[in-house]
Structures are given as structure tokens and as C-alpha cells.
C-alpha positions, 0 to 999 in steps of 0.5 A: 410553105405547106406542112401535111400534118396526119391527124387520126383518133383511136379507141384504143378501147380502157388502156389502164396500168395494170397494178403491180400485182397483176403478172399477166394483165401487165403482159397483155398491157405491154402487149398493147401499147408495143400494137397500139404505137407499131401501128400510129407509128405505121402509118405516118400520124403526127395528133392522135385524138385518143379514146378510151384512156383510163390516167394519164400515167396510161398516156405516158406509158404510150407517149414513150413506146412511141418516142420522147420527144411525142407529147401527149397531153390528157383531160383534167375531166374524165367520166365517171368509170375513170376513162378520159381523152387524150391527145399525143403529138409527135409536135409540141403541145400547150393545154390551152382550155378545157371544154366539158357544157354542151354548146346551148344555142344550135343542139337540140336536146340530147337524152340522158339515162336517166329521162332529162337533158344533157348540158355537158361531156361524159369526158371532156373536149380541151383547146391544143396548140402545136407549135414547133417542127417535131423530132422524127420517130419511130418506133418498132415494135418487132424491138421495142424500141423507139429511134428519134432524130431532130428535124429540121424545122421548115422539113416538110418531108412526110415521115412515111 
């Protein structure tokens, strides 16, 4: 039985959790999380590759805004500014490998800003495996609440 899987990618543009002393930044951050979670839920996506996540804490905040059943895996190799990549998914994730080195074969020299050639990714990629049927979740940006209900294994009904 085939099961549809909706995969999306999104550059969340520097999603950093603000410090506790900046109330205006905290309000903006909460609104951004609500907006992102609402749009992800609206697409029915099962897996989202996220670029420019500021920290594991920010990924956790996004995961929580989506639903407790969502999982998040964040690369442990951020760039020099502390910005990383992550995957959030309705399905349980198992991280298997981090990829930082560019492949040697088949690529022309990739120029770096310092005049050399790039040999590693600025932010790592990673291999992740997803297993089992996931709970169906919905997030309402109007109520800022997630609702979750379990799905049966093998349930191929779309989550739209």
C-alpha cells in the first residue's frame, strides 16, 4: 500500500530564541513561531527541512508549536554565526549520520570567499530515518493550540 508523504523545505530566516530581557523580541518570536507552524500545518507536510534555525531550543519551540507528536533533529554543526539546519517531522526520526565534507568526485572546485576552494559544508547535512505511522496533528494559529490524535498503522488518509 502506497502512502503519500509530503515533504517541504523552508528557510525560516534566523529563527533564534530571544533572551529573557527583551519583551518585544519575545513577542515577535512567538508571532513568527505561530505563523510558521500555521503555514506548515496548512500544507499538510509530513517532513520539513528547515534552514537558518538558530539553536536546538528554537527547533524545539517550533516542534512544540506544531504538536507534541512532531519530532525535531538539529544539525550539531552550525555555521560560524551559529545558524544551523534541522528536520521536523510528524514521524519519529532517527539520526544516522552527519555530512560535512563535500564529495571529492564529480564536483568542480567550489570557490570560497578567501580565494581557496570549499571542502566542507558551512552547515552540515544529515541522514535521518523516519519510522512508523505518525499521529495526525493540527495547529491553529488562531488559538495557538495543537491538537493530536493517533493514526492507525497503515492509515493512508491524507492529512490536509
